C-alpha positions as CSV (number, residue, x, y, z in Angstrom):
1,M,-49.1,-115.6,-54.4
2,Q,-47.2,-112.2,-54.1
3,V,-49.8,-110.6,-51.9
4,L,-49.6,-113.7,-49.2
5,K,-45.4,-113.5,-49.4
6,M,-45.9,-109.5,-48.7
7,I,-48.4,-110.3,-46.0
8,Q,-45.6,-113.1,-44.4
9,V,-43.0,-111.0,-43.9
10,G,-44.9,-107.8,-42.7
11,K,-44.1,-105.6,-45.4
12,V,-48.0,-104.5,-44.7
13,G,-50.1,-103.0,-41.7
14,P,-53.4,-105.0,-40.0
15,V,-55.3,-102.9,-42.3
16,K,-53.7,-103.2,-45.9
17,T,-53.2,-106.8,-44.4
18,R,-57.3,-107.8,-44.0
19,Y,-58.0,-105.0,-47.3
20,L,-55.5,-107.3,-49.3
21,L,-56.9,-110.5,-48.2
22,L,-60.1,-109.3,-49.4
23,V,-58.9,-108.8,-52.4
24,S,-57.4,-111.9,-53.1
25,L,-60.2,-113.4,-52.1
26,L,-62.9,-111.9,-54.8
27,V,-60.6,-112.3,-57.1
28,I,-60.2,-116.4,-56.6
29,V,-64.1,-116.4,-56.3
30,I,-64.1,-114.6,-59.6
31,L,-61.6,-116.7,-61.4
32,L,-63.3,-119.8,-59.8
33,N,-66.8,-118.6,-61.2
34,G,-65.6,-118.0,-65.0
35,G,-64.5,-114.5,-65.1
36,V,-66.4,-111.0,-63.9
37,S,-69.1,-111.9,-66.7
38,M,-70.0,-115.5,-65.8
39,V,-70.3,-113.7,-61.8
40,L,-72.8,-111.1,-63.3
41,L,-74.8,-113.6,-64.8
42,K,-75.5,-116.1,-62.0
43,L,-76.1,-113.0,-60.3
44,R,-79.1,-112.5,-62.5
45,H,-80.0,-116.6,-62.5
46,P,-79.4,-117.1,-58.8
47,G,-78.2,-120.9,-58.2
48,Q,-79.1,-121.9,-61.7
49,I,-76.3,-121.1,-64.0
50,P,-73.8,-124.0,-63.6
51,V,-70.5,-123.9,-62.3
52,K,-68.9,-126.0,-65.0
53,I,-69.0,-122.5,-67.7
54,M,-65.8,-121.7,-66.6
55,T,-65.1,-119.2,-69.2
56,A,-67.4,-115.8,-70.4
57,P,-66.5,-113.5,-73.2
58,L,-65.0,-110.2,-72.6
59,F,-67.5,-106.9,-72.9
60,V,-65.5,-104.2,-74.7
61,P,-66.3,-101.1,-75.7
62,E,-66.3,-100.1,-79.3
63,D,-66.2,-96.6,-81.2
64,P,-68.9,-96.2,-83.4
65,D,-67.8,-96.5,-87.2
66,F,-69.4,-93.3,-88.0
67,K,-66.6,-91.1,-86.0
68,Q,-63.5,-92.8,-87.6
69,R,-63.4,-90.5,-91.2
70,V,-59.3,-91.0,-90.3
71,G,-58.1,-92.9,-92.9
72,D,-61.5,-93.6,-94.7
73,I,-59.9,-94.8,-98.0
74,R,-62.5,-94.6,-100.9
75,S,-62.4,-97.4,-103.7
76,P,-64.2,-96.2,-106.7
77,G,-67.7,-96.6,-106.3
78,L,-67.8,-97.7,-102.5
79,C,-69.8,-96.0,-99.9
80,P,-68.0,-93.9,-97.5
81,K,-67.3,-95.5,-94.1
82,T,-69.4,-92.7,-92.9
83,S,-72.7,-92.4,-95.0
84,P,-73.2,-88.5,-95.9
85,L,-77.0,-89.7,-94.9
86,L,-77.0,-90.1,-91.2
87,V,-78.9,-87.5,-89.0
88,G,-78.5,-88.8,-85.5
89,E,-80.8,-89.7,-83.3
90,T,-84.2,-89.8,-84.8
91,Q,-88.2,-89.0,-83.6
92,V,-89.4,-93.2,-82.6
93,D,-93.3,-93.5,-84.1
94,E,-95.6,-96.0,-82.7
95,S,-98.6,-95.2,-84.8
96,P,-98.5,-96.2,-88.2
97,T,-100.9,-99.1,-89.1
98,D,-99.7,-100.1,-92.2
99,L,-97.0,-99.9,-94.8
100,L,-98.3,-97.0,-97.1
101,H,-95.8,-94.2,-96.2
102,L,-92.9,-96.7,-96.7
103,S,-94.8,-97.4,-100.5
104,R,-94.7,-93.9,-101.2
105,T,-91.4,-92.8,-100.2
106,F,-89.1,-95.6,-101.8
107,I,-91.8,-96.3,-104.9
108,N,-89.5,-98.9,-106.8
109,S,-87.0,-98.8,-104.9
110,F,-87.0,-102.3,-103.2
111,R,-86.7,-105.8,-104.7
112,P,-89.0,-108.6,-104.5
113,G,-88.7,-110.1,-100.7
114,G,-87.8,-106.4,-99.8
115,H,-83.7,-106.5,-101.0
116,Y,-82.6,-102.9,-101.4
117,K,-79.1,-101.9,-102.5
118,P,-78.0,-98.0,-102.5
119,P,-78.1,-96.6,-105.8
120,E,-75.5,-93.5,-105.1
121,C,-72.5,-96.8,-104.3
122,V,-71.7,-99.8,-103.6
123,S,-72.5,-100.6,-99.5
124,R,-69.8,-101.9,-97.2
125,T,-71.9,-104.7,-96.1
126,K,-74.5,-107.3,-97.1
127,T,-77.0,-107.5,-94.0
128,A,-79.9,-110.0,-93.5
129,V,-82.1,-108.7,-90.2
130,I,-83.7,-111.7,-88.9
131,V,-87.2,-111.0,-86.7
132,A,-88.6,-114.2,-85.0
133,Y,-92.2,-113.1,-85.5
134,R,-96.0,-114.3,-83.7
135,N,-98.8,-111.9,-83.3
136,R,-97.0,-108.9,-83.5
137,Q,-98.7,-107.1,-86.7
138,R,-98.8,-103.7,-84.9
139,H,-94.9,-103.9,-83.6
140,L,-94.1,-105.5,-86.7
141,V,-95.6,-102.3,-89.0
142,V,-93.7,-100.2,-86.3
143,L,-90.5,-101.8,-86.9
144,L,-90.6,-101.7,-90.7
145,N,-91.4,-98.2,-90.7
146,H,-88.9,-96.9,-88.3
147,L,-85.6,-99.5,-89.4
148,I,-86.0,-99.5,-93.3
149,P,-85.3,-95.4,-94.0
150,F,-83.1,-95.9,-90.8
151,L,-80.8,-98.7,-93.1
152,V,-81.5,-96.9,-96.2
153,R,-79.5,-94.0,-94.6
154,Q,-76.9,-96.0,-93.6
155,Q,-76.7,-97.2,-97.0
156,A,-77.1,-100.8,-96.3
157,D,-76.9,-103.6,-98.7
158,F,-79.8,-105.4,-96.5
159,A,-82.8,-107.6,-96.7
160,I,-85.4,-108.4,-93.6
161,F,-86.6,-111.5,-93.0
162,V,-90.0,-112.4,-90.6
163,V,-90.1,-116.1,-89.8
164,E,-93.2,-117.0,-87.8
165,P,-94.3,-120.1,-86.8
166,L,-97.9,-122.1,-87.3
167,P,-100.3,-121.4,-84.8
168,N,-99.9,-124.9,-82.7
169,V,-96.3,-124.7,-82.5
170,T,-94.6,-123.5,-78.8
171,F,-91.9,-120.5,-79.8
172,N,-88.3,-120.9,-80.0
173,R,-87.6,-117.6,-80.7
174,A,-83.5,-119.2,-81.5
175,L,-84.6,-121.8,-83.6
176,L,-86.5,-119.4,-86.0
177,M,-83.4,-117.3,-85.9
178,N,-81.4,-120.4,-87.2
179,I,-84.2,-120.8,-89.5
180,G,-84.2,-116.6,-90.5
181,F,-80.4,-117.6,-91.1
182,V,-80.3,-120.5,-93.1
183,E,-83.2,-119.0,-95.6
184,A,-81.7,-115.4,-96.0
185,L,-78.5,-117.1,-97.1
186,K,-80.5,-119.3,-100.1
187,T,-81.5,-115.8,-101.2
188,Y,-78.4,-114.0,-101.5
189,N,-74.7,-114.0,-100.3
190,F,-75.1,-112.1,-97.1
191,T,-72.2,-111.2,-94.9
192,C,-73.9,-110.0,-91.7
193,F,-76.5,-111.2,-90.1
194,I,-78.8,-108.6,-87.0
195,F,-80.9,-111.1,-84.9
196,H,-83.6,-108.5,-84.3
197,D,-86.5,-108.5,-81.3
198,V,-89.7,-107.2,-83.2
199,D,-90.5,-104.5,-80.6
200,L,-87.1,-102.9,-80.0
201,L,-86.3,-99.6,-82.5
202,P,-83.0,-98.0,-82.8
203,V,-82.8,-94.6,-81.3
204,T,-80.2,-93.5,-83.5
205,D,-78.9,-94.1,-87.1
206,H,-75.3,-94.0,-86.0
207,N,-75.9,-97.2,-84.6
208,L,-75.0,-99.0,-87.4
209,Y,-75.8,-102.0,-89.0
210,R,-72.9,-103.7,-89.1
211,C,-70.5,-106.7,-88.5
212,G,-66.8,-107.1,-87.4
213,A,-64.5,-109.4,-86.4
214,T,-66.3,-109.8,-82.9
215,P,-70.1,-110.2,-82.2
216,R,-72.0,-107.0,-81.2
217,H,-74.2,-106.3,-78.8
218,M,-76.5,-103.7,-80.4
219,A,-79.1,-103.1,-77.3
220,V,-76.9,-101.8,-75.2
221,S,-79.4,-99.4,-73.5
222,N,-83.3,-100.5,-73.3
223,S,-86.5,-97.9,-72.3
224,K,-88.6,-101.1,-71.3
225,L,-86.0,-101.4,-68.5
226,D,-85.8,-97.6,-68.1
227,N,-83.0,-97.4,-70.1
228,I,-80.7,-99.3,-68.0
229,H,-77.4,-99.8,-69.6
230,F,-76.6,-103.4,-70.2
231,S,-72.9,-102.3,-70.4
232,G,-73.0,-102.6,-66.2
233,G,-74.2,-103.3,-63.7
234,G,-76.0,-107.4,-63.3
235,F,-76.4,-106.9,-66.8
236,H,-73.3,-106.6,-68.5
237,A,-73.6,-110.4,-69.0
238,Y,-75.9,-110.1,-71.6
239,A,-76.5,-111.4,-75.1
240,G,-80.3,-110.6,-76.2
241,G,-82.4,-107.6,-77.4
242,V,-80.1,-107.4,-80.9
243,M,-77.2,-109.4,-81.5
244,A,-75.0,-108.9,-84.8
245,M,-72.7,-111.7,-86.0
246,S,-70.7,-112.5,-89.0
247,R,-72.0,-115.4,-90.8
248,D,-68.3,-117.1,-90.6
249,I,-69.0,-116.1,-86.4
250,Y,-72.5,-117.5,-86.6
251,M,-71.6,-120.8,-88.3
252,D,-68.4,-121.3,-86.1
253,I,-70.8,-121.5,-83.4
254,N,-73.5,-123.8,-84.6
255,G,-75.8,-120.8,-84.0
256,H,-78.5,-120.7,-82.0
257,S,-79.5,-123.7,-79.6
258,N,-83.0,-125.4,-80.9
259,L,-83.9,-126.5,-77.5
260,Y,-85.8,-123.4,-75.8
261,F,-88.8,-123.8,-76.3
262,G,-91.1,-121.3,-74.2
263,W,-89.5,-117.8,-73.4
264,G,-86.2,-117.5,-71.7
265,G,-82.3,-118.7,-71.6
266,E,-81.9,-118.8,-75.5
267,D,-79.8,-115.7,-75.2
268,D,-77.7,-117.0,-71.9
269,D,-77.0,-120.0,-74.2
270,L,-76.0,-117.6,-77.0
271,L,-73.5,-115.8,-74.7
272,S,-72.4,-119.5,-73.6
273,R,-71.7,-121.2,-77.3
274,L,-69.9,-117.5,-77.6
275,A,-68.1,-118.1,-74.5
276,Y,-66.4,-121.6,-75.1
277,R,-65.2,-120.1,-78.7
278,N,-63.4,-117.6,-77.0
279,Y,-65.1,-114.5,-78.6
280,M,-65.1,-110.7,-77.4
281,I,-68.4,-108.9,-77.6
282,S,-68.2,-105.2,-78.1
283,R,-70.4,-102.7,-77.5
284,Y,-71.2,-99.3,-78.6
285,P,-71.7,-96.5,-76.0
286,S,-74.9,-96.4,-74.5
287,N,-76.1,-92.9,-76.3
288,I,-75.5,-94.8,-79.3
289,G,-76.6,-98.5,-78.3
290,R,-79.9,-96.7,-76.9
291,Y,-83.3,-98.7,-77.9
292,K,-86.6,-97.7,-77.4
293,A,-89.0,-100.8,-76.7
294,V,-92.7,-101.0,-77.8
295,Y,-95.6,-102.3,-75.3
296,H,-96.4,-105.1,-75.6
297,T,-98.5,-107.6,-72.9
298,E,-97.5,-111.4,-72.4
299,D,-97.7,-113.2,-75.5
300,R,-100.0,-116.1,-76.0
301,G,-98.0,-119.2,-76.9
302,N,-94.8,-118.1,-75.5
303,S,-95.3,-119.6,-71.5
304,V,-92.0,-119.7,-69.4
305,S,-89.3,-122.8,-70.8
306,N,-89.5,-125.1,-67.7
307,T,-86.1,-126.9,-69.0
308,R,-84.2,-123.7,-69.3
309,Y,-81.8,-123.9,-66.5
310,Q,-81.6,-127.3,-67.0
311,L,-80.0,-126.8,-70.8
312,L,-78.0,-124.6,-69.7
313,W,-75.4,-126.7,-67.4
314,T,-75.1,-128.7,-70.9
315,A,-74.0,-125.3,-73.2
316,E,-70.7,-126.3,-73.6
317,E,-71.7,-130.1,-74.8
318,R,-74.2,-129.1,-76.7
319,L,-72.3,-126.8,-79.0
320,K,-71.0,-128.7,-81.6
321,A,-73.8,-131.0,-81.9
322,E,-76.7,-128.9,-81.3
323,G,-77.9,-126.0,-83.6
324,L,-77.6,-125.2,-87.3
325,S,-76.3,-128.7,-87.7
326,S,-79.2,-130.2,-86.1
327,L,-81.9,-128.1,-87.5
328,K,-85.3,-129.4,-88.4
329,Y,-88.7,-127.6,-90.0
330,R,-90.7,-127.6,-93.0
331,K,-91.2,-124.6,-94.5
332,V,-95.4,-123.5,-95.2
333,K,-95.0,-120.5,-96.9
334,H,-92.5,-118.6,-98.3
335,E,-93.2,-115.1,-99.5
336,A,-91.4,-112.3,-101.3
337,R,-93.6,-109.2,-100.3
338,Q,-92.4,-105.4,-100.9
339,F,-90.6,-104.9,-97.9
340,Y,-89.6,-108.2,-96.4
341,T,-90.0,-111.8,-97.0
342,W,-92.3,-113.7,-94.9
343,I,-90.8,-117.4,-93.4
344,F,-94.4,-119.8,-92.8
345,V,-92.7,-122.7,-90.7
346,D,-93.8,-125.8,-88.9
347,I,-91.8,-127.2,-86.6
348,N,-92.1,-130.4,-84.9
349,K,-91.5,-130.2,-80.9
350,N,-91.3,-134.2,-81.3
351,E,-87.9,-134.0,-83.6
352,Y,-86.3,-132.3,-80.4
353,S,-87.8,-134.0,-77.3
354,Q,-85.1,-136.4,-77.4
355,A,-82.2,-134.2,-77.4
356,I,-84.1,-132.1,-74.7
357,A,-84.3,-135.1,-72.6
358,D,-80.4,-136.2,-73.1
359,F,-79.7,-132.4,-72.0
360,T,-81.7,-132.0,-69.1
């Protein structure tokens, strides 16, 4: 309104008038479309993101915890905020085909199910890493060989949960993440959850696997996309790959949606849930949140979801009614292996078909 008053009383010239009008129009368009993050999300999926999503989370930069040495009050027995074991950037090795090196290095260091606690101090975090998995044995072996020493150097109290569906079940990454969350809490009082793709490897251990007051998008830079930074450009509105959330935040948004069978859409739905609950999302600088993507071909049994765009239109409507509160599955096997917990589940898609029909 102030800009229009200035134009009306002739306080700006014709060139500036055109400029101010264009800027004003752009601001109006952005506001009407839910803010910068949602506009960029629409650019990713033109014509598919609903106009009714009227708000979006604000992505904010976050200083890495390892830099915050000032004011680090050390309680007796508590691990320091900055672990003395951190080494910074490490070489990503994609060659391991087994876990023998881990067994030799960490003999007797892990409890059944891959639960590790630093022996030298009490960890500042109780972290569960949830991995949705199928037909990726090589990727899983590489991830474990890389991520376990990474978390040990961070002095984390952690365990890794690998959730796998039966072969005849259409892959549903978000639903498997919900299952991992529920099953992990049955074993320990985890307060931080890292929802992790099996083919992404953190490059530097300064990328701390901890949770804060806001959700954190961990995978800020991804070699699969030639290290495009998700913190800028058309990928600003992105919450996929690796995401960290406290237990309380994840429960507040009712977890992931259960309805995205097949590839795509579940990360945008998560973004919408966080937006509707007014959470800001933090990100480390791109040189800290950098990941190496391990190559893989297209997954069998994970075809593109043909309902993903229709479901996005009802993200707000589904928030309270659909997610952790409506989770249904059958646990077939639960094995506490040496370095991780493996959970084998059966999911009856028919139990979700009515909800899918109602919301599409």
